[in-house]
Residue, then its C-alpha position, 0 to 999 in steps of 0.5 A: m422468457n427463456r432469452f432473459l433467462l439466459l442472459l441473467s444465467m451469463l450475467l451472473l455467471v461473468l459477476s461472479g468469475c470477475a468476483a473470484l479473480r478479487l480473492d486471491d490472497s496470495i500476496r501480503t504487503s508491509v512497510a518495511g521503512i520510510e525515508p524522506l526525500e527531498g520536497k518541493g513547495m507545500e509538501a514532502r516526500f518520502t520513500v515508502y519500501l513495501r515488504i511483498q510476500n508471493h504466499g503463491n505457487s507460481p511467479l508472479d510478475y509485475d509491472g507497476i505499483a500504486l499505494d494510499l498509506d493511512l496513519r492512525g485512521m487518517n489519509f497520510a501520503s499516496g505514490v506509484s511507482d512504474q518499477r516492474g519485476t518478478i517476486p518467485r513463488y513463496g519468495e518475496t522481494v521489497i519495492m521502493v515507493p516515492v510517496t507524497v504528503p500535502a502540508t494540510t495532512i502533515i498539519r493534521h497529523v502533528v496535531g495527532f502525534a503531539t495528543g497520541d502515542r508517541t512510541k507507534v503508529d497503526y498504518q493501513l496500506r492499499g493499492n494495487l500490483g500491476g500485472q503485465g500485458l492483458a493481467m488485471g494486477r492484484y490488489f492488496d489491504s494490509k495493516g501493521e504497527i510501526a515503530l517510530p524512533e526516539l526522541p534524543a533527550e534533551p540537553v539540560v541547560r545550567 
């Protein structure tokens, strides 16, 4: 019985330690911009510019990034980058991540865009900022709004 209690206590201690590692909320992420890239076949490619702020008291080293971008509550794009760097304490940096959008996703979003608000789009950004060496990295999950550029007025034909 004592061994069982000891094992149970150790398991709870390990699990609580792992949970505490993910509670660190010292980084903030947002979409700083999106630019088109050349696509291949049935997909579109974009560069997503992520603004990452370090709200912590120590520099944050990163080695790679993975992200998923949802627009209007629907999956839109995903991408990875093997960039490395350091975000200074109480500082920020912009990281460029190439993402891929499948053709079926583009069609689904075009239909949604045609029936909804055409001035802004809500987004959700989820991902992982990789750690160097044995570090586990930092997970992020943020929401925001992207303002869409105004469409040019159609010329009047007489």
